C-alpha positions as CSV (number, residue, x, y, z in Angstrom):
1,X,-0.2,0.0,-0.1
2,X,1.2,3.5,-0.8
3,X,-0.6,5.1,2.3
4,X,-1.4,3.0,5.3
5,X,-3.3,5.0,8.1
6,X,-4.1,2.8,11.4
7,X,-6.0,4.3,14.2
8,X,-4.5,8.0,14.1
9,X,-5.5,10.2,16.7
10,X,-4.6,13.9,17.1
11,X,-5.4,16.1,20.1
12,X,-4.8,19.9,20.7
13,X,-5.5,19.8,24.5
14,X,-8.8,18.9,25.0
15,X,-9.8,18.8,21.2
16,X,-9.9,15.7,19.4
17,X,-9.2,16.9,15.8
18,X,-8.6,13.2,14.5
19,X,-10.3,10.4,16.3
20,X,-9.3,6.8,15.3
21,X,-8.8,7.4,11.4
22,X,-7.9,4.2,9.3
23,X,-7.7,3.8,5.8
24,X,-5.5,2.3,3.1
25,X,-4.5,3.8,-0.5
26,X,-3.1,1.6,-3.0
27,X,-0.7,2.3,-5.8
28,X,-2.1,4.2,-8.7
29,X,-5.3,5.3,-6.9
30,X,-6.6,8.9,-7.0
31,X,-8.7,9.5,-3.7
32,X,-10.6,12.3,-2.9
33,X,-10.6,13.3,0.8
34,X,-13.6,15.5,1.3
35,X,-15.1,17.1,4.6
36,X,-16.2,20.6,6.1
37,X,-13.9,23.1,7.3
38,X,-12.3,22.0,10.5
39,X,-13.0,18.2,9.8
40,X,-9.5,17.3,10.3
41,X,-8.4,17.0,6.4
42,X,-5.3,19.4,6.6
43,X,-4.3,18.0,9.8
44,X,-4.3,14.5,8.6
45,X,-2.2,15.6,5.5
46,X,0.2,17.4,7.6
47,X,0.7,14.1,9.8
48,X,1.3,12.1,6.4
49,X,4.0,14.6,5.0
50,X,5.9,14.7,8.5
51,X,4.9,18.3,9.3
52,X,3.1,17.3,12.6
53,X,3.2,14.2,14.6
54,X,0.3,12.2,15.5
55,X,-0.9,11.6,19.2
56,X,-1.6,7.9,18.7
57,X,-1.7,5.6,16.0
58,X,0.6,4.6,13.1
59,X,0.8,6.0,9.6
60,X,3.0,4.7,6.7
61,X,4.0,6.0,3.3
62,X,5.4,3.5,0.8
63,X,6.1,1.2,3.8
64,X,8.0,4.0,5.8
65,X,6.8,5.3,9.1
66,X,5.9,8.8,9.2
67,X,7.4,9.1,12.7
68,X,10.4,6.8,12.7
69,X,11.4,7.2,9.1
70,X,10.4,10.7,8.1
71,X,13.3,11.2,6.0
72,X,12.5,8.4,3.7
73,X,8.6,9.5,3.8
74,X,9.9,12.9,2.6
75,X,11.7,11.3,-0.3
76,X,8.4,9.6,-1.5
77,X,6.1,12.1,-0.9
78,X,5.2,15.4,-2.8
79,X,3.2,17.9,-1.2
80,X,1.2,21.0,-2.2
81,X,-0.3,22.7,0.8
82,X,-3.6,24.8,0.5
83,X,-1.5,28.1,0.9
84,X,1.0,27.3,-2.0
85,X,4.3,28.6,-0.5
86,X,6.6,30.1,-3.2
87,X,9.5,32.4,-3.4
88,X,7.6,35.4,-5.5
89,X,10.8,37.4,-6.2
90,X,12.7,34.0,-8.0
91,X,12.2,33.3,-11.5
92,X,10.2,30.0,-12.4
93,X,13.3,28.3,-13.7
94,X,15.5,29.6,-10.9
95,X,13.0,28.4,-8.2
96,X,12.7,24.9,-9.6
97,X,16.4,24.6,-10.0
98,X,16.6,25.5,-6.2
99,X,14.2,23.0,-5.1
100,X,15.8,20.3,-7.3
101,X,19.0,21.1,-5.3
102,X,17.2,20.9,-2.0
103,X,16.5,17.2,-3.2
104,X,20.1,16.6,-4.3
105,X,18.8,15.8,-8.1
106,X,22.0,15.4,-10.0
107,X,20.6,16.3,-13.3
108,X,19.0,19.7,-12.3
109,X,18.9,21.3,-15.5
110,X,17.0,18.2,-17.5
111,X,14.8,17.4,-14.5
112,X,13.8,21.4,-14.4
113,X,13.0,21.4,-18.1
114,X,11.1,18.2,-17.9
115,X,8.9,19.5,-15.1
116,X,8.3,22.8,-17.2
117,X,6.9,20.8,-20.0
118,X,5.1,18.3,-17.7
119,X,2.9,21.0,-15.9
120,X,2.8,23.3,-18.9
121,X,4.9,26.2,-18.0
122,X,7.0,26.6,-21.3
123,X,5.6,30.2,-21.8
124,X,5.9,31.4,-18.3
125,X,9.3,29.9,-17.5
126,X,11.3,32.8,-17.9
127,X,8.9,35.2,-15.6
128,X,9.1,35.9,-12.1
129,X,6.7,33.8,-9.8
130,X,5.0,37.0,-8.4
131,X,4.0,38.0,-12.0
132,X,2.2,34.8,-12.6
133,X,-1.4,34.3,-12.4
134,X,-3.0,32.2,-9.6
135,X,-3.5,29.2,-12.3
136,X,0.1,29.2,-13.4
137,X,1.5,29.5,-9.6
138,X,-0.5,26.3,-8.8
139,X,1.4,24.9,-11.7
140,X,4.9,25.9,-10.1
141,X,3.6,24.4,-7.0
142,X,2.9,21.2,-8.6
143,X,5.9,21.3,-10.4
144,X,7.8,21.5,-7.1
145,X,5.8,18.5,-5.5
146,X,6.6,16.4,-8.4
147,X,10.4,17.4,-9.2
148,X,11.9,14.5,-7.1
149,X,9.6,11.8,-8.7
150,X,7.8,10.8,-5.7
151,X,5.3,7.7,-5.6
152,X,2.8,9.7,-3.6
153,X,1.3,13.0,-4.3
154,X,-0.7,14.7,-1.5
155,X,-2.7,17.8,-2.7
156,X,-4.5,20.2,-0.3
157,X,-7.1,21.9,-2.2
158,X,-5.1,22.4,-5.5
159,X,-7.8,24.5,-7.3
160,X,-8.9,26.8,-4.6
161,X,-9.3,30.1,-6.0
162,X,-8.9,29.2,-9.7
163,X,-11.2,30.4,-12.5
164,X,-13.2,27.7,-14.5
165,X,-10.8,27.3,-17.3
166,X,-7.9,27.0,-14.7
167,X,-9.6,24.3,-12.8
168,X,-10.1,22.3,-16.0
169,X,-6.5,22.7,-16.9
170,X,-5.1,21.7,-13.4
171,X,-7.9,19.0,-13.1
172,X,-6.7,17.4,-16.2
173,X,-2.8,17.7,-15.2
174,X,-3.8,15.6,-11.9
175,X,-5.6,12.8,-13.8
176,X,-2.5,12.4,-16.0
177,X,-0.5,12.4,-13.0
178,X,-2.6,9.9,-11.4
179,X,-2.0,7.4,-13.8
180,X,1.5,6.9,-12.7
181,X,1.3,7.8,-8.9
182,X,-1.0,7.7,-6.0
183,X,-2.7,11.0,-5.5
184,X,-4.7,11.8,-2.2
185,X,-6.3,15.2,-2.8
186,X,-8.8,17.4,-0.5
187,X,-11.3,19.9,-2.2
188,X,-14.9,21.3,-1.7
189,X,-15.5,21.0,-5.4
190,X,-17.9,18.0,-6.0
191,X,-17.8,17.9,-9.6
192,X,-13.9,17.9,-9.5
193,X,-14.0,14.5,-7.2
194,X,-16.5,12.8,-9.7
195,X,-14.4,13.8,-12.7
196,X,-11.0,12.5,-11.3
197,X,-11.1,10.5,-8.2
198,X,-11.4,6.8,-8.3
199,X,-12.7,6.9,-4.6
200,X,-13.7,9.3,-2.2
201,X,-13.1,9.4,1.8
202,X,-15.4,11.7,3.7
203,X,-14.5,12.9,6.9
204,X,-16.7,14.8,9.5
205,X,-15.2,16.0,13.2
206,X,-12.3,13.9,13.0
207,X,-14.0,10.6,12.0
208,X,-14.5,8.9,8.7
209,X,-18.1,8.6,7.9
210,X,-17.7,7.2,4.1
211,X,-15.1,5.4,2.1
212,X,-16.1,4.1,-1.4
213,X,-16.4,5.2,-5.0
214,X,-18.6,8.3,-5.3
215,X,-21.4,6.0,-7.2
216,X,-21.5,3.7,-4.4
217,X,-21.5,6.2,-1.8
218,X,-24.6,8.1,-3.6
219,X,-26.3,4.6,-3.9
220,X,-25.5,3.6,-0.1
221,X,-26.6,6.9,1.5
222,X,-30.5,7.0,1.8
223,X,-31.8,10.2,0.3
224,X,-35.1,11.7,-1.0
225,X,-35.4,10.1,-4.5
226,X,-36.7,12.8,-7.1
227,X,-38.4,12.1,-10.3
228,X,-38.5,14.7,-13.2
229,X,-41.8,14.4,-15.2
230,X,-42.8,16.6,-18.2
231,X,-46.4,16.9,-19.2
232,X,-47.8,17.8,-22.1
233,X,-50.0,20.7,-20.7
234,X,-50.6,22.6,-17.4
235,X,-50.9,20.8,-14.3
236,X,-52.9,21.5,-11.3
237,X,-50.2,21.4,-8.3
238,X,-52.7,20.6,-5.5
239,X,-54.0,17.6,-7.7
240,X,-50.4,16.3,-8.3
241,X,-49.5,16.4,-4.7
242,X,-52.5,14.5,-3.7
243,X,-51.1,11.3,-5.3
244,X,-50.0,8.7,-2.7
245,X,-46.1,8.5,-2.7
246,X,-45.5,12.2,-3.6
247,X,-44.0,14.1,-0.7
248,X,-43.5,17.3,-2.6
249,X,-43.8,18.6,-6.3
250,X,-41.9,21.8,-7.5
251,X,-42.6,23.4,-11.1
252,X,-39.0,23.7,-12.8
253,X,-39.8,25.4,-16.1
254,X,-43.0,25.1,-18.3
255,X,-44.7,21.7,-17.9
256,X,-41.7,20.1,-16.2
257,X,-41.8,19.0,-12.5
258,X,-39.6,17.9,-9.9
259,X,-41.4,15.4,-8.0
260,X,-40.0,13.8,-4.5
261,X,-41.5,10.4,-3.9
262,X,-41.2,7.9,-1.2
263,X,-42.1,5.0,-3.2
264,X,-42.4,4.1,-7.0
265,X,-45.4,6.2,-8.5
266,X,-44.9,5.9,-12.1
267,X,-48.2,4.2,-12.6
268,X,-50.0,6.7,-10.5
269,X,-48.6,9.5,-12.3
270,X,-49.7,7.9,-15.8
271,X,-53.2,7.4,-14.3
272,X,-53.0,11.0,-13.0
273,X,-52.0,12.2,-16.5
274,X,-55.0,10.3,-18.4
275,X,-57.5,11.5,-15.9
276,X,-56.7,15.2,-16.5
277,X,-56.6,14.8,-20.3
278,X,-52.6,15.0,-20.4
279,X,-49.9,13.0,-21.6
280,X,-46.5,12.2,-19.8
281,X,-43.5,13.4,-22.4
282,X,-40.8,12.4,-20.2
283,X,-40.0,10.8,-16.9
284,X,-36.8,10.1,-15.3
285,X,-35.2,9.6,-12.1
286,X,-32.8,12.3,-11.0
287,X,-29.7,10.7,-9.4
288,X,-28.7,11.8,-5.8
289,X,-25.9,14.2,-6.1
290,X,-22.5,13.6,-4.2
291,X,-23.2,17.2,-2.8
292,X,-26.4,16.3,-1.5
293,X,-24.8,13.1,0.3
294,X,-21.9,15.2,1.5
295,X,-24.6,17.5,3.3
296,X,-26.4,14.7,4.6
297,X,-23.1,12.9,6.2
298,X,-21.6,16.1,7.6
299,X,-25.0,17.8,8.8
300,X,-24.9,19.0,12.5
């Protein structure tokens, strides 16, 4: 396993930031690490990257203990913190060459050139980091995390503050990296998780409340089922809501209704349409969104 976490506890005085957290992430997996603010995401990432020690439990990166073998862990981990720390007065190539030197990389010049091409910084490589947009600064942060060719990449909110185009670019970059490396990333963007991640871990108040694929988590979580129905003409809302099994009905646009149901009411809806001299033009179930599941699992 690339990442193995066993019964990790982290306390700050009387506050328990992490409470017996356990999971494993295999080689080549891209795992989304989700949770509300203050849930313990960044704390766990700092433990895995040897920035802070855990209070109890064990954590291994590529079979190296984060407490006992921290130098070996650091050699195997690339880390991009939420607040991307960069030297803004340094030029892109200068900064990456400096980072390569810290990792004692022998072929620095070739490695820097390779990283610049990998993350798409060719046009910006001769600029000062302070002159770059937020999106290109994130690319520089990714390049520094990757330059020593780590087996594990840990990313804390890698697309925070980016515009939609930059988000897509960084998302595609991470997806490409994930074909060769293990990636663990925290984010609040649910579409990003579903687009990139093989698996989702949701943490709330220091405890893991879900760990599976996004599809499996949506299916396993009990939520209100919604059916989208399009009628051929106007519908009397009061009559529609009287159908047994319909908990609520909301007119979306025109003759399209979002109907929240507690049981299968397809036959009843067709009968309702016939009785009111209408036709059902379309009917489909709206799949529960990961965002809805997240809210349900992390609600107070």
